Structure formats: C-alpha cells, structure tokens
C-alpha positions in Angstrom: -2.1 2.8 250.0 -4.3 0.0 248.3 -7.3 -1.2 249.7 -7.6 -4.4 247.8 -6.9 -7.1 249.8 -6.9 -9.9 247.1 -3.3 -9.3 245.5 -1.6 -11.2 242.5 0.6 -14.2 243.9 3.1 -12.5 242.4 2.3 -9.2 244.8 2.9 -11.4 247.7 5.8 -13.4 246.7 7.5 -10.1 246.4 6.1 -8.3 249.5 7.2 -11.5 251.9 10.6 -11.5 250.1 10.9 -7.8 250.4 9.5 -7.9 254.4 11.9 -10.5 255.1 15.1 -9.0 253.7 14.0 -5.6 255.4 13.8 -7.5 258.9 17.3 -9.2 258.2 18.4 -5.4 257.4 17.5 -4.1 260.0 18.3 -7.2 262.6 22.1 -6.7 261.6 22.1 -3.2 262.5 20.9 -3.7 265.9 23.2 -6.3 266.7 25.9 -3.9 265.4 25.2 -1.6 268.3 28.0 -1.1 271.0 26.9 -1.4 274.6 28.2 2.3 274.4 25.6 3.5 271.7 22.0 2.6 273.1 22.2 6.2 274.4 23.8 7.7 271.0 21.6 10.3 269.1 20.0 9.3 265.8 18.8 11.7 262.7 15.0 11.3 264.3 14.5 14.2 266.5 14.3 13.5 270.0 15.0 9.9 269.9 18.2 7.7 271.1 19.5 4.4 269.5 17.4 3.0 272.3 14.3 4.9 271.3 14.5 4.0 267.6 15.2 0.2 268.2 12.0 0.3 270.6 10.0 1.9 268.4 10.5 -1.0 265.5 9.8 -3.0 268.2 6.9 -2.3 269.2 5.9 -1.9 265.5 6.7 -5.6 265.3 4.9 -6.3 268.2 1.8 -4.9 266.9 1.7 -7.6 263.5 0.7 -11.0 265.4 -2.3 -9.7 266.8 -3.5 -7.1 264.1 -3.2 -10.4 261.3 -5.1 -12.1 263.8 -8.4 -10.1 263.5 -8.0 -8.0 266.7 -8.4 -4.2 266.9 -6.3 -1.2 268.0 -8.8 -1.0 271.5 -8.5 -5.1 271.8 -4.7 -4.4 272.2 -4.7 -1.2 274.1 -2.0 0.2 275.6 -0.1 -3.9 275.8 2.8 -2.3 274.0 3.3 0.9 275.5 6.4 2.3 276.7 9.6 0.4 276.9 9.6 -3.1 275.4 13.6 -3.7 275.5 14.0 -4.3 278.9 17.7 -5.4 279.6 18.2 -7.2 276.6 17.8 -5.0 273.4 19.1 -7.4 270.6 16.9 -10.2 272.2 13.9 -7.9 272.6 13.9 -7.1 268.9 14.6 -10.7 267.5 11.8 -11.9 269.8 9.3 -9.2 268.3 10.9 -9.2 264.5 10.6 -13.4 264.8 6.9 -13.1 265.3 6.0 -10.3 262.9 8.0 -12.6 260.0 6.0 -15.7 261.5 3.2 -13.5 260.9 3.1 -12.1 257.4 4.3 -15.7 256.0 1.4 -17.6 257.4 -0.5 -18.9 254.6 -3.2 -16.5 253.7 -1.6 -14.0 255.9 -1.4 -11.1 252.6 -4.9 -11.6 251.3 -7.1 -10.0 254.5 -7.5 -6.5 255.8 -6.1 -5.3 259.2 -7.4 -2.4 261.0 -5.1 0.3 261.5 -5.1 3.8 263.2 -6.8 5.5 259.4 -9.3 2.7 259.0 -9.0 -1.0 257.3 -6.2 -1.7 255.1 -5.6 -5.0 253.0 -2.6 -7.0 254.9 -0.4 -6.7 251.5 -0.3 -2.9 251.6 0.1 -2.9 255.7 3.3 -5.0 255.1 4.5 -2.7 252.4 4.3 0.1 255.0 6.1 -2.1 257.6 8.9 -3.0 255.0 9.8 1.1 254.2 9.5 2.1 257.8 12.3 -0.7 258.3 14.3 0.4 255.8 14.0 3.9 256.3 14.9 3.5 260.0 17.9 1.4 259.2 19.5 4.0 257.7 18.8 5.9 261.1 20.2 3.4 263.5 23.0 3.2 260.6 24.1 6.6 260.8 24.0 6.9 264.3 26.2 3.8 264.8 29.0 3.9 261.7 27.4 1.3 260.1 27.0 0.5 256.3 24.3 2.6 255.3 23.2 1.3 251.7 19.9 -1.3 251.3 20.4 -3.5 248.4 18.9 -2.4 245.2 15.5 -4.6 245.4 14.7 -2.6 249.1 15.2 0.4 247.4 13.4 0.2 244.3 10.4 -1.5 246.3 10.5 1.4 248.8 10.5 4.2 246.9 7.5 2.5 244.3 5.7 2.1 248.1 6.3 5.3 249.1 6.3 8.0 246.4 2.7 7.9 246.0 1.7 8.9 249.6 5.4 10.7 251.0 3.4 14.1 250.8 0.7 12.7 253.5 3.5 11.3 255.6 5.0 14.4 255.9 1.9 15.9 257.0 1.3 13.2 259.5 4.5 13.9 261.4 6.0 10.3 260.9 8.4 11.7 258.7 10.2 15.4 258.2 9.2 17.2 255.2 11.0 16.5 251.9 14.8 18.0 251.4 16.1 19.0 248.0 18.0 16.1 247.1 21.7 16.0 245.6 22.0 17.5 241.9 23.9 13.7 241.4 21.4 11.8 243.8 21.1 8.2 243.3 17.7 6.4 244.0 18.5 5.4 247.7 19.8 9.5 248.3 16.2 10.9 246.4 14.4 8.5 248.6 16.2 9.3 252.0 15.6 13.3 250.8 12.1 12.5 249.8 11.7 11.0 253.8 13.1 14.3 255.2 16.7 13.1 255.7 19.8 14.6 254.4 21.5 12.0 252.0 
C-alpha cells in the first residue's frame, strides 16, 4: 500500500482506466440482478445480493468526501445502514458516478486521503477500490449466474496490487484466508484463491 502521493503520469492513466473499467464491470452485474435475486445468498458469508451491492455502494459514497479532504470523523455515520432504498440500481449508479467523477478530477490521484489505518496516497486508495470492485463483481456474478470473468487487464492489475498485502487482508477479516488454487489454475483463478474464493 503505497504512501507516495506523486505517481507517474503513466501510473495515473492506468489507475484511472482500470477504475473506470471496474466500475463498468460491477455496474453491468448490478443491472443484471433480477427482482427475485436481491435476497439471494452470495459467496460472502451472511451477505445477500442486496447486502453486497449496498456494501459497494457505501464504498463509492465515501470517495467524494475523502478526496475533498474530509476525514472519517467528518463523515461520521452518514453512510451507515442501507443506502439502496427503493431503487438499488439507481442508488448504485449515482454512487458509482460520483466516485468516478471524483477520481477522474484533475490532480485527484496526486494527493492523500485519511483512511481507517492512516494517511494513504490517493492513487493507492483508488487501486484498492479497483481490487474490491473486481473481486466483489465475481461474488455478485456467482450469486446471480452472470459471467464471472473480468478482462485480463483488470485481472493483471488486481493481482499486481493485491499480492503484496493479501495476507494482511485475510488477517483483517476483509477477505477469507487464501485457499489452494486448482493445479491448472489461470491468473484469475489464482487471484480468487488468494482472496479466499473457491474458483
């Protein structure tokens, strides 16, 4: 998790492109949820499809205030509880659109934000958000029977970002402990196994 707030222009372009692609991936899956699937179980223990989409919606809602310089105490409990209301798809799309705009703003990836574990470079925060979107898109896809495979660019980016701190993620409770991938696992299956998913 990088603390360097001044990434190269190449790094900024890559992060912006992968973030937009990850949002599009998750949005596509949210739009595919049938009315009868919102209460369906997901691979995330104790989360229904609605719980999962709400979690990702809340994650996006945090982006604009954090990038605007606000801290966790400033936001408080504003995003606690259900944020989906009567139209989960519209709620997700509003939150995703605001997060996309915030990360795409001029200079947005050259600063720092205050996260629960301390100050973090904004580009590193964005990279973490990409990984979260990619992995949870798989959870949602599996829950609703949609295509489970993101692009190679997203898989490669996420593996590169996650592998250095995958152990810390499982230790934090954010993801299940790593599992053994199949002997013939591809890059995507190895990433899923690293984050406790059974590919």
